N, C-alpha and C positions, 0 to 999 in steps of 0.2 A: 648236175647238180648233186651234191652229198644230200642223203637224208636229213630232214629237219634244218636245212640251211636257209636263212632268211635271205631273200633277194633283194638288193639295195639298187636303185636306179638314180644316178647322178646327172644332171646337166651342168657341167662345169664351163665357166667362161673364164679361161685362163689368160693371164698377163704376165709372163715371165720376162721382166723388163731385163734382168741380169742375162740371160740368154738370148732375148730378142725372139720368143716364142709368144705369139698371141694366137690362141685356136678357141673354137667352141668345141667341147668334148661331149661324148655320151658314154657314160660308163654304167655297166650292168656287172654288178657284183655279188656273187654268192657269200654269204657270212655264214661259216661253219658255226655250228653251236659252241664249239670250244673256243672260238675266235672271239677276244674282247674288242670292246669299242675302239680303245686305243691302238691296237694292232690293225684294226680295219681301217682307221683314218691315217695311220702310217703308209699303209698300202696305197691309200688314195693319194697321199702327197707324193710317194714314190713315183706314181704311175705320172702324175700331173708335172712334177718338176724335173722327170726325166723325158718328158713326152718328146719324141721324135718320130719320123717315119720308121715303120718296122717293130714299133713297141707292141707286145703283146702280154696279156696276162697268162699265166700257167694254164695249159689245158687240162692238166691232171688235178688242178687244184692245190690248196696249201698243204694237204696230206701226202703229195708226191716228192719224196726227198731228193729224188733225181732230178728235178727240174727247178729251176729259178721260179720263184713266185711271179716275177716280172722279168722279161727278157727284150732286147731289141735284135731283130734279126735282119740281115743283110737280103738285099733282092735275089742272091744266088742261094739263100738257103744256109748260110753260115751264122753261128752265134756271134754277134758282136760284143753285147753287153749283158753280163749276169747281173741283175739287179734283187739283192737280198734285203729281207725285213726282219727287225728284231736284234736276235743275238745269235748268229750262225755260229757253229762250231768250227774250230780250225781244220778239222778234216773236211768239212763242207766247203770252207772257203779255198782250201787246196784244191780240191775237185774243181769248183768254179773258175780258179785263175787258170788251170790248164783247159778247161774248155771254150772259154771267152776271152776276147782281146781285153775287156775291161771289165772290173768287178766293183760294184756299188753297193754300199750298205746304207738302208735308211732305218734309223733307230731312236727311240727314246731311252734306250739303256744306257749305262755309264760307259763313257769312252774308254776310262781306267779298266773296266771291267773286260770290255772286248779286246782290249789290249793284252790283258792278262791271259784270256782265254787264247788269242791268236800266239802267245809265246809257249803254249803247250807243246806245240811241234812245228816242223818246217813247214812254210806254205809258200807255195810256188808264185813268184813274182809279188809278194807281200808288200813291197814298198810301193806297189802301184794302186794299192787297194785303197779306195776313197770311202769315208763314213760321213753321212749327213746325220748331225744331231738334231731332233725334232724334241722341243719342250714337251714335256709330258703334259703340263698346264694346258697348253695350247690344244694338245689331243684330247685331253679330258673335258674341255669346255666345249669343243665340237662334238664330242661323244654325247653330251648331256642333250644335245638338240637333233641327235640322229633319228631320221624316219626312213620309211621304204623308198620314199620319193624325195629327192632334195634338188634345190638349186644352189649350187655354190659359185660364189665369184672368188677366184684365188689369184692374188697379186704378190709377185716377189720383186724387190727392188733392193738392191745392196744386201742381199741376205735376210731382209726383213719380210716376213709373211704377213699378209692381210687376207683373213678368210671371212667372207662375208656369208652367213648361212641364215635363213629366215629374218633377213633384215639387221642381224646383228654382226658386227665386225669383232672379230678375236685376231689377236697378233702376238707373233713372237719371231724369234731370231732362228733362222736355221742355217747352221754353219757346217761347212766342209773341213774334214781333218784328216790326215793319213792314218790309216791303221797301225802303221810302224812308227812309233816315235823318232823324230828326227834328231 
């Protein structure tokens, strides 16, 4: 754990109707001092909405530029899915798409800005990169109720998210788009 990091413990009751995933998850996350609550909640959503066997948080933490913040590893040790957070550079996406079969981005950043950054240079298999846009208002509302230990009920149905934290429901639409404009 990084010096000065805040440990967060989440009990998550996940009902991802869109993917047919229903799980009870225990997450322990180290929030780096420079990490905003919006970024932390984007990481939480990325983990939960991408949850499958083999998903892992980066062992090196967020400061390790060589690793994905989240990744799905196959049983034989191969990297299947690189899951990035925020607004990764074109260079990082190029590296990610060469390293993994799939690349997914979860962000509250502008899709237009991500596309502009991606146009800066050639990105391997850019047409396959998927961006999940999470409304900043949803992340900020959850950020206001963030504590060290939390119980989160997270439901996704037809791209609509319902997040219940401390008995308060916050909702928003989480939409997938290709990084490359069609």
